[in-house]
N, C-alpha and C positions, 0 to 999 in steps of 0.2 A: 744711611748711607744713602738710600734713594733719593731722598731730596736733594743731597749734594752731586749726585753722581754727574759724570760728565761722558755724552757717549757721541762719538764720530759715525756718520754714515759716509761711507766712500765708495765711489763709483765711476771707474774708467769711461772714458769720453766715446761712445761709439766703438765699442771695443774692438769687434772685430774688423770694421772697416779702418779702422786707424791703425791697426797692425798691418794690414794689406797695402795701406799708404804710406807707412813707415817703410816698408819692405819694397815697394817697388816705387822710385822716384817718379814715375810717369803718373800715378795716380793720385798725385798731390796737388792740393787746390780744386780735384775735379768732384763730380756728383758718384760715387761708389757706394755700390751694395754689395753685400754678401749672400748670394742666392743661387737660385737654379735657373735654368733655361726659361726665357720667357715664352718660348714657342711651345712650350709641352706643360707640364704644371709646379714649375718651378714657384718657389716662395723665398721672398727676401727674411734674412733673418737678423740683417743689421744692416743700415744706412747711413753715409758720411753725413756730417751737417749739410756739405754742400748739397747733398741729396734730398735731406729733409725741408730744405728750402723749398722744393716743389711739391712737397707733402707726402714723400717717398717714407714710408714707415714700416717696420719689423711687421714679419706675420702677413702683409699685402702680398698677393699674388705676383710674382714679377711681372706679368704680364700689363697687369694695372699699373705697377713702378714705371716700365717704360713709357706707357701712354701719358703718364703725368710727366715724366723726364726724358724726352727723347734720348739724349744725349747719356744716360745712364750706363755707366760701366758696370756689368753684373761681373763679379769672380766666384768662382767656386771655393767652400770653406777649406782651410786649412788646419786641423785643430791642433796638429803639434806645434804649429808657432802660438797659437793662442794659450795652448797651456803653458809652453814655456814660459811668455812673458806672467802669467797669470801666477807662477810660481814666484818668480822674482817679487812681484806686487806684494803677494800676501807673505812672504819673508819680510819684506819692508814694513807693513803693518804690525805684524807679529814683533817686532822689534820696539815699536812704538807705543804698546798697547799692555794693560794687564791681560785682557780678555780680547779676542776676537772670533766672530761668528761669520764665516764665510755663507754668503747666500748663491753664489755662482762663480763661474772662474773672474768675472770683473766687478764683484759687487761683495760689500763685506760691512758688518757693526763693529766699533771698537769699543769697547768700555777703559776710557784712560783715568777713572776716578783716580787710583791710588797711584799714577805716575805724571800727573798736573795737580798743583795747587790751586787753580782756580780758571776760569773760561778764558782768561786772557791768556794762561800760559797753554791753553790747550789752542789758542790761535798759533801761538808760535809752532808747537808742536805739529799742527796740521800744515802750516808753510814747509816745516821740515820734510813731511812725509811727500807732498806733491813734489820738491824738489829732489827729494830721492827719485821719485818712481821716474820723474822726468831724465835725470841723468842716466839710470839704469836701464830704462826701456824704450825711451825717446817716444814716453806716450803721456798724453796728459789727465789727470783725474781729480773729480769734483767731490768737494769734500761739504758735508753741514756738519757744525759742531752744536749740540744743543744739550737740553738736560734729560731727553729722552729719547726713545728709539723711532717713535711716529715723527718727532718736529725734526730729528736730524737728519731722517730720511727724505722728508720734505723739502727742507732747505737744501739738501745737497745738489738738488734738481733747478735751485733759484737762478743760478748764475753761470749753467753751463754753456759752453765748454770750459774748462779750466776754471772754474767757480770755487770760492769759498764764502759759506755763508753761515755765520754766528748767531745764534739766538738765545740769549741769555734765559734760564728759568724764568724768570719775572715778566718776560715780554712774549712768552709762549704764546698765551692765550691772544694777545693783540695780533702776532705774527699770523694765526691761523685764522683770524677771525673774517677777512675778506675771502677765504677761500672756498670754493665750491665743496658742498657736503661728500663729494665723492673722492675728494684728496683723502677722506679718512679711510683709514683701514676697515675693511668690514662693508664699506658702502658701495655695494654695487649698482649697475643700472636701475635694477627693479625698487631697490630701495631707496635710490635717490628718488626716483619716480613717486614713493609714497610721501615721502619727506617733503617733497615739491607741492604734493596735494595739500598737503597739512600746512603749507605757508614758509616751510622752512629750505632755504635754497644756500645758504652761507654757513660755515662753521659757526662764524658770530652768531647768527640767530639760533642755530641748534644749542650754544653753549648758554646762551642767556633765557632759553625757554624754561618754563616752570617744570619740576620733575614730575609732578603728579600728573600735568598736563600731557607730558611724553609719555610716560607710562600706562596712561589710560587708552592712549590713542595709537601708540607705535609697540607697544609690548615692553618687556624687560629688556631686551638686546639695545633698544634706544637709549636707556640710563647708560651703556656701556659707550656707544656713539657721542652721548653729551658729555662725558667725562673727557673723550677723546677731543673733541670740539675745544675743551677747555685749556688741553696741554697737557691732561693728567694721563699717563701712560707708565705702568710702573713694571711692565716686563722687563727683564734683564736682559742682557747679551749673553748668550749661552752657547759656548763652540761644543759642549758635548752632548748638544740634544741628538737624541737616538734618530738616526734615519730610517725607516722602515724599508724605503726602496729609493732607489736613485736608476732613471733611465733615460732614453732616448732613442728615438724613431725617424724614420726619413721615408719619405713617398717619392718613388723616383720619378722623374720628368717624363719617363717612358720607360714600361713595363721591362725587365731585364731576366734573361737566363742567364748572364754572362758571370760566370763565377768570379771573376776576376773583377769586376765591378762590385759585385755581393762582398768581396773579401776586403777591398780597399775601403768601402762602407763603413764597414764592422771595424776596421783597424782607428778609422777616424772617430766614430762614435767611443770606441774603447779610449782613446785616448782623452776624451772629453771628459768622462766618466771616472777613468782612473786620478785626474789632476788633484781633486781636494782630498782623494783618499787618505794621504799621511796624516792629516789632520782631522777626520771624520771618524776615521777607523777603516779596517781593512774588511773588503767583504767577504763571504765564505759561498755566495751562491751566484750563478751566472744565469740569465733568461734570454732567450731568442725567441723571438716573436718574427713572423711571417705572415705577409697578407698577400696572396694572387690576385690575379687580374680579375677572377670572379666573386673578390672580395671574402674567399674563405682565408680563415685565420688559422694558424697553429701558432699555438707558443708551448715552449718547452724549457726545462730549467735544469740544471745541474749544481750539486752540493760539491764544493771544493775545500783544499786547504784556503787559509786566509790570504786573499790577492789584495796585492798593492800597487802591481805594474801593470801598465797598458798590454802591454806583449802577452801579458798571462791571461788578462781579462779577453783578448780576442783571439788567441789560442782555445779554450775552451767554448765561445760562442762558435767559433769555424766547426770545433767538431761538433756542436749541436748542428747545425749546418747539413754538415755532410751526413750527419745521422737521420736528419727530418726532413729536409727538404728533397722534394720528389722531382726537381727538374724543371718544374711547369713555369711560366713567367711570374716573375715576382713584382707587385705594385708597392711595396711597403716592408721596409726590415726595421727592426727594435733590437736592442741590447739592454738588458736593465742589469743592475746588482741590486742583492739585498742581503739580509743576516750579518748586519756590521758587527764588527767586532770593534766597541767603543774604546778608545785608550785614553784613561786620563792624562790630564795637564800634565808635561813635564816627563813621563814614564818614558823612558828608554824603549825604542821599537825593536821587537823579536825579529823584524822581517827586514827583507833586504830592501831598501829603498833607492839602491843607485841607480836605479832604471827611472 
């Protein structure tokens, strides 16, 4: 099955920013970023492709982003809107794959081995997915189709936005060869530096390197990287992987003691965290993290009945806030979930998912 499997990696294009442009016609065709105030401590969460042309990227300070693109339009995050679009997209993906592994609100792996007979039919399947996403959400999605997760992931990024790249298994090594080694999973900046010092800068060079030479100079992990460079990736698409914890935190542009601001922020984070719960499993523990202006940090948690709905996650987090917040200015607040109850595929839910 591994030899013949077909994997699709799906990634919605500039998801948060695209939802904002979809919902506000005045933003279409303009450089847009979802993020915080550049005059405070704002950070870019996602940038539209118009903004990316100026070098604006996610995780960049908003002040830096505006410096690169003075006409940049910054808008606050709306997780309710993103979660709603994500649910529609994930339902489309599940309708067209045997197995789906969500990675985030806007990204997932699909195993279509049992639903399509060939890579050619997988292309038809991918085109159908793209059209349904466009029809039902007015968003575009980029897809990579390949024989492994690694190659599918890299392929989905090749023709963005609205891309579709097909890499048959027999061409995977050739496809990867010219790419820098940092494109391989597990190769970070330090590892890239070590490989470069050994004269290896591309996946092709790593794939062709002698195994004994690699092992003696770079250690056993390099053998795994060499296999990846050759297009060999045996990891399966696994929707039921057990999540130990899911969390989100936000640093405010300005320290706040306004409970309404804290409440609204907690509700936004709860919506983001709750979106994948119907597929990943209900959570039985809610965590709250508070960091004050002096960087003193308090973390508290509460065990609960199994939670699937954003409003229930928010309610428990707010109770923790009222119990443990001392009223002093808050620099950062975070909400987390843990102790997931994993529901087997196709098992009917015992929980109310109407929310």
